[in-house]
N, CA, C and O atoms as a GROMACS GRO file, in nm:
protein
  296
    1MET      N    1   1.534  -2.392   2.872
    1MET     CA    2   1.573  -2.256   2.842
    1MET      C    3   1.697  -2.256   2.752
    1MET      O    4   1.794  -2.326   2.779
    2LYS      N    5   1.691  -2.180   2.645
    2LYS     CA    6   1.799  -2.176   2.548
    2LYS      C    7   1.909  -2.081   2.596
    2LYS      O    8   1.882  -1.970   2.643
    3LYS      N    9   2.035  -2.126   2.584
    3LYS     CA   10   2.149  -2.043   2.623
    3LYS      C   11   2.175  -1.938   2.515
    3LYS      O   12   2.179  -1.970   2.396
    4ARG      N   13   2.194  -1.816   2.557
    4ARG     CA   14   2.219  -1.705   2.467
    4ARG      C   15   2.366  -1.701   2.426
    4ARG      O   16   2.454  -1.712   2.512
    5ASN      N   17   2.394  -1.687   2.298
    5ASN     CA   18   2.532  -1.673   2.251
    5ASN      C   19   2.576  -1.530   2.268
    5ASN      O   20   2.512  -1.437   2.217
    6THR      N   21   2.685  -1.511   2.338
    6THR     CA   22   2.742  -1.378   2.355
    6THR      C   23   2.889  -1.383   2.320
    6THR      O   24   2.955  -1.485   2.337
    7THR      N   25   2.939  -1.273   2.270
    7THR     CA   26   3.081  -1.261   2.239
    7THR      C   27   3.144  -1.172   2.343
    7THR      O   28   3.095  -1.063   2.372
    8ARG      N   29   3.254  -1.219   2.400
    8ARG     CA   30   3.326  -1.141   2.501
    8ARG      C   31   3.473  -1.139   2.465
    8ARG      O   32   3.523  -1.232   2.401
    9GLU      N   33   3.540  -1.035   2.506
    9GLU     CA   34   3.682  -1.019   2.475
    9GLU      C   35   3.761  -1.015   2.605
    9GLU      O   36   3.723  -0.946   2.700
   10PHE      N   37   3.873  -1.089   2.609
   10PHE     CA   38   3.958  -1.092   2.727
   10PHE      C   39   4.102  -1.065   2.686
   10PHE      O   40   4.147  -1.111   2.581
   11SER      N   41   4.174  -0.990   2.768
   11SER     CA   42   4.317  -0.972   2.748
   11SER      C   43   4.389  -1.094   2.802
   11SER      O   44   4.353  -1.147   2.907
   12VAL      N   45   4.492  -1.138   2.730
   12VAL     CA   46   4.570  -1.254   2.770
   12VAL      C   47   4.716  -1.212   2.783
   12VAL      O   48   4.772  -1.151   2.692
   13VAL      N   49   4.778  -1.244   2.896
   13VAL     CA   50   4.920  -1.217   2.918
   13VAL      C   51   4.996  -1.344   2.881
   13VAL      O   52   4.964  -1.453   2.928
   14ILE      N   53   5.097  -1.328   2.796
   14ILE     CA   54   5.176  -1.443   2.750
   14ILE      C   55   5.321  -1.423   2.792
   14ILE      O   56   5.381  -1.319   2.765
   15GLU      N   57   5.376  -1.525   2.859
   15GLU     CA   58   5.515  -1.521   2.903
   15GLU      C   59   5.583  -1.652   2.862
   15GLU      O   60   5.516  -1.750   2.832
   16ARG      N   61   5.715  -1.652   2.862
   16ARG     CA   62   5.791  -1.775   2.838
   16ARG      C   63   5.858  -1.812   2.969
   16ARG      O   64   5.926  -1.730   3.030
   17ASP      N   65   5.838  -1.938   3.014
   17ASP     CA   66   5.898  -1.978   3.141
   17ASP      C   67   6.042  -2.025   3.121
   17ASP      O   68   6.093  -2.026   3.009
   18GLU      N   69   6.107  -2.063   3.231
   18GLU     CA   70   6.250  -2.098   3.227
   18GLU      C   71   6.278  -2.225   3.147
   18GLU      O   72   6.392  -2.249   3.107
   19ASP      N   73   6.175  -2.306   3.122
   19ASP     CA   74   6.192  -2.427   3.043
   19ASP      C   75   6.154  -2.408   2.897
   19ASP      O   76   6.157  -2.504   2.819
   20GLY      N   77   6.118  -2.286   2.859
   20GLY     CA   78   6.084  -2.256   2.720
   20GLY      C   79   5.936  -2.268   2.686
   20GLY      O   80   5.898  -2.241   2.572
   21TRP      N   81   5.853  -2.307   2.782
   21TRP     CA   82   5.709  -2.316   2.758
   21TRP      C   83   5.647  -2.177   2.753
   21TRP      O   84   5.691  -2.088   2.826
   22LEU      N   85   5.547  -2.158   2.668
   22LEU     CA   86   5.469  -2.035   2.668
   22LEU      C   87   5.356  -2.052   2.769
   22LEU      O   88   5.289  -2.155   2.772
   23VAL      N   89   5.336  -1.952   2.852
   23VAL     CA   90   5.235  -1.957   2.956
   23VAL      C   91   5.139  -1.840   2.935
   23VAL      O   92   5.182  -1.725   2.923
   24ALA      N   93   5.010  -1.870   2.931
   24ALA     CA   94   4.908  -1.765   2.911
   24ALA      C   95   4.821  -1.757   3.035
   24ALA      O   96   4.785  -1.858   3.094
   25SER      N   97   4.787  -1.633   3.074
   25SER     CA   98   4.694  -1.612   3.185
   25SER      C   99   4.600  -1.498   3.150
   25SER      O  100   4.632  -1.413   3.067
   26VAL      N  101   4.484  -1.499   3.214
   26VAL     CA  102   4.380  -1.400   3.188
   26VAL      C  103   4.358  -1.320   3.316
   26VAL      O  104   4.301  -1.372   3.411
   27PRO      N  105   4.403  -1.193   3.319
   27PRO     CA  106   4.390  -1.114   3.442
   27PRO      C  107   4.247  -1.101   3.494
   27PRO      O  108   4.227  -1.095   3.615
   28ALA      N  109   4.149  -1.097   3.406
   28ALA     CA  110   4.009  -1.081   3.448
   28ALA      C  111   3.949  -1.208   3.507
   28ALA      O  112   3.841  -1.205   3.565
   29LEU      N  113   4.020  -1.320   3.490
   29LEU     CA  114   3.971  -1.448   3.541
   29LEU      C  115   4.081  -1.513   3.626
   29LEU      O  116   4.157  -1.595   3.575
   30PRO      N  117   4.090  -1.478   3.753
   30PRO     CA  118   4.195  -1.534   3.839
   30PRO      C  119   4.195  -1.686   3.833
   30PRO      O  120   4.091  -1.750   3.841
   31GLY      N  121   4.314  -1.742   3.817
   31GLY     CA  122   4.328  -1.887   3.809
   31GLY      C  123   4.311  -1.943   3.669
   31GLY      O  124   4.324  -2.064   3.649
   32CYS      N  125   4.283  -1.858   3.572
   32CYS     CA  126   4.264  -1.902   3.434
   32CYS      C  127   4.398  -1.891   3.361
   32CYS      O  128   4.440  -1.781   3.323
   33HIS      N  129   4.463  -2.005   3.342
   33HIS     CA  130   4.593  -2.005   3.275
   33HIS      C  131   4.618  -2.141   3.212
   33HIS      O  132   4.552  -2.239   3.245
   34THR      N  133   4.713  -2.145   3.120
   34THR     CA  134   4.751  -2.270   3.054
   34THR      C  135   4.891  -2.252   2.996
   34THR      O  136   4.949  -2.144   3.004
   35GLN      N  137   4.944  -2.359   2.939
   35GLN     CA  138   5.077  -2.351   2.878
   35GLN      C  139   5.083  -2.440   2.754
   35GLN      O  140   5.003  -2.532   2.738
   36ALA      N  141   5.179  -2.410   2.666
   36ALA     CA  142   5.201  -2.489   2.545
   36ALA      C  143   5.339  -2.456   2.491
   36ALA      O  144   5.401  -2.357   2.531
   37ARG      N  145   5.386  -2.539   2.399
   37ARG     CA  146   5.516  -2.515   2.336
   37ARG      C  147   5.508  -2.413   2.222
   37ARG      O  148   5.604  -2.341   2.197
   38SER      N  149   5.392  -2.407   2.152
   38SER     CA  150   5.378  -2.315   2.038
   38SER      C  151   5.268  -2.212   2.067
   38SER      O  152   5.177  -2.237   2.146
   39LEU      N  153   5.278  -2.098   2.002
   39LEU     CA  154   5.179  -1.993   2.020
   39LEU      C  155   5.043  -2.037   1.967
   39LEU      O  156   4.940  -2.007   2.028
   40ASP      N  157   5.040  -2.106   1.855
   40ASP     CA  158   4.913  -2.154   1.799
   40ASP      C  159   4.841  -2.245   1.897
   40ASP      O  160   4.722  -2.228   1.922
   41LYS      N  161   4.912  -2.341   1.953
   41LYS     CA  162   4.853  -2.434   2.049
   41LYS      C  163   4.813  -2.360   2.177
   41LYS      O  164   4.709  -2.391   2.236
   42LEU      N  165   4.894  -2.263   2.219
   42LEU     CA  166   4.864  -2.185   2.339
   42LEU      C  167   4.732  -2.111   2.323
   42LEU      O  168   4.652  -2.107   2.417
   43MET      N  169   4.708  -2.052   2.207
   43MET     CA  170   4.586  -1.976   2.185
   43MET      C  171   4.463  -2.066   2.186
   43MET      O  172   4.357  -2.026   2.235
   44VAL      N  173   4.476  -2.187   2.132
   44VAL     CA  174   4.364  -2.283   2.137
   44VAL      C  175   4.336  -2.320   2.282
   44VAL      O  176   4.221  -2.322   2.326
   45ARG      N  177   4.443  -2.348   2.356
   45ARG     CA  178   4.427  -2.391   2.496
   45ARG      C  179   4.372  -2.280   2.584
   45ARG      O  180   4.290  -2.307   2.672
   46ILE      N  181   4.415  -2.154   2.563
   46ILE     CA  182   4.366  -2.047   2.651
   46ILE      C  183   4.219  -2.018   2.620
   46ILE      O  184   4.144  -1.983   2.711
   47GLN      N  185   4.178  -2.031   2.497
   47GLN     CA  186   4.036  -2.013   2.465
   47GLN      C  187   3.952  -2.119   2.536
   47GLN      O  188   3.846  -2.089   2.590
   48GLU      N  189   4.000  -2.244   2.534
   48GLU     CA  190   3.930  -2.351   2.606
   48GLU      C  191   3.927  -2.323   2.756
   48GLU      O  192   3.824  -2.344   2.821
   49ALA      N  193   4.039  -2.275   2.811
   49ALA     CA  194   4.046  -2.244   2.954
   49ALA      C  195   3.949  -2.132   2.990
   49ALA      O  196   3.883  -2.138   3.094
   50ILE      N  197   3.941  -2.030   2.906
   50ILE     CA  198   3.848  -1.919   2.931
   50ILE      C  199   3.704  -1.971   2.933
   50ILE      O  200   3.626  -1.936   3.022
   51GLU      N  201   3.670  -2.053   2.836
   51GLU     CA  202   3.534  -2.107   2.831
   51GLU      C  203   3.502  -2.186   2.957
   51GLU      O  204   3.392  -2.174   3.011
   52LEU      N  205   3.597  -2.267   3.003
   52LEU     CA  206   3.575  -2.344   3.126
   52LEU      C  207   3.563  -2.254   3.249
   52LEU      O  208   3.478  -2.277   3.335
   53CYS      N  209   3.648  -2.151   3.256
   53CYS     CA  210   3.642  -2.058   3.370
   53CYS      C  211   3.509  -1.983   3.373
   53CYS      O  212   3.454  -1.958   3.480
   54LEU      N  213   3.458  -1.947   3.257
   54LEU     CA  214   3.331  -1.874   3.251
   54LEU      C  215   3.213  -1.959   3.295
   54LEU      O  216   3.111  -1.907   3.338
   55GLU      N  217   3.227  -2.091   3.284
   55GLU     CA  218   3.120  -2.180   3.330
   55GLU      C  219   3.105  -2.176   3.482
   55GLU      O  220   2.996  -2.200   3.534
   56VAL      N  221   3.215  -2.145   3.553
   56VAL     CA  222   3.211  -2.150   3.699
   56VAL      C  223   3.218  -2.015   3.767
   56VAL      O  224   3.186  -2.005   3.886
   57GLU      N  225   3.259  -1.910   3.697
   57GLU     CA  226   3.268  -1.778   3.761
   57GLU      C  227   3.249  -1.665   3.661
   57GLU      O  228   3.266  -1.684   3.540
   58GLN      N  229   3.216  -1.551   3.712
   58GLN     CA  230   3.201  -1.431   3.630
   58GLN      C  231   3.331  -1.351   3.633
   58GLN      O  232   3.399  -1.348   3.735
   59PRO      N  233   3.367  -1.286   3.521
   59PRO     CA  234   3.490  -1.206   3.520
   59PRO      C  235   3.479  -1.087   3.614
   59PRO      O  236   3.370  -1.039   3.645
   60SER      N  237   3.594  -1.040   3.657
   60SER     CA  238   3.596  -0.923   3.745
   60SER      C  239   3.554  -0.798   3.668
   60SER      O  240   3.554  -0.798   3.544
   61VAL      N  241   3.517  -0.696   3.740
   61VAL     CA  242   3.473  -0.573   3.673
   61VAL      C  243   3.590  -0.483   3.637
   61VAL      O  244   3.571  -0.381   3.571
   62SER      N  245   3.711  -0.518   3.678
   62SER     CA  246   3.827  -0.435   3.644
   62SER      C  247   3.861  -0.451   3.496
   62SER      O  248   3.830  -0.553   3.435
   63GLN      N  249   3.923  -0.350   3.441
   63GLN     CA  250   3.962  -0.351   3.300
   63GLN      C  251   4.113  -0.358   3.289
   63GLN      O  252   4.184  -0.277   3.349
   64PHE      N  253   4.163  -0.454   3.213
   64PHE     CA  254   4.306  -0.469   3.191
   64PHE      C  255   4.357  -0.348   3.114
   64PHE      O  256   4.300  -0.312   3.011
   65VAL      N  257   4.463  -0.285   3.162
   65VAL     CA  258   4.517  -0.165   3.099
   65VAL      C  259   4.644  -0.196   3.020
   65VAL      O  260   4.658  -0.149   2.907
   66GLY      N  261   4.734  -0.271   3.077
   66GLY     CA  262   4.857  -0.301   3.007
   66GLY      C  263   4.963  -0.356   3.100
   66GLY      O  264   4.940  -0.377   3.218
   67ILE      N  265   5.081  -0.378   3.042
   67ILE     CA  266   5.193  -0.429   3.118
   67ILE      C  267   5.313  -0.337   3.095
   67ILE      O  268   5.339  -0.296   2.982
   68GLN      N  269   5.385  -0.307   3.200
   68GLN     CA  270   5.504  -0.223   3.192
   68GLN      C  271   5.621  -0.303   3.249
   68GLN      O  272   5.604  -0.378   3.345
   69LYS      N  273   5.738  -0.286   3.191
   69LYS     CA  274   5.858  -0.344   3.250
   69LYS      C  275   5.918  -0.239   3.344
   69LYS      O  276   5.922  -0.120   3.313
   70VAL      N  277   5.963  -0.286   3.457
   70VAL     CA  278   6.030  -0.200   3.555
   70VAL      C  279   6.167  -0.260   3.581
   70VAL      O  280   6.178  -0.379   3.613
   71ILE      N  281   6.271  -0.182   3.567
   71ILE     CA  282   6.407  -0.230   3.589
   71ILE      C  283   6.454  -0.181   3.725
   71ILE      O  284   6.449  -0.062   3.756
   72VAL      N  285   6.500  -0.275   3.807
   72VAL     CA  286   6.549  -0.243   3.940
   72VAL      C  287   6.693  -0.291   3.949
   72VAL      O  288   6.722  -0.407   3.922
   73THR      N  289   6.782  -0.202   3.987
   73THR     CA  290   6.921  -0.240   4.004
   73THR      C  291   6.954  -0.245   4.153
   73THR      O  292   6.897  -0.170   4.233
   74GLY      N  293   7.042  -0.330   4.187
   74GLY     CA  294   7.081  -0.334   4.326
   74GLY      C  295   7.120  -0.468   4.362
   74GLY      O  296   7.157  -0.492   4.477
   0.00000   0.00000   0.00000
């Protein structure tokens, strides 16, 4: 049976950790994350991670809306 080529789009959250590494995660695929020193390398790695995650699980039905910063003083 021939595998069908499909195009899918995922939102990726990118943060910088305390050591300066860029960390990418995919909210629709729990556990799908990677890190790299440069944004170019990070994007290559997260695409590879997404492909691997899709081999073992289906994305959630929730839709990523966005990220907000919340400031808490105290």
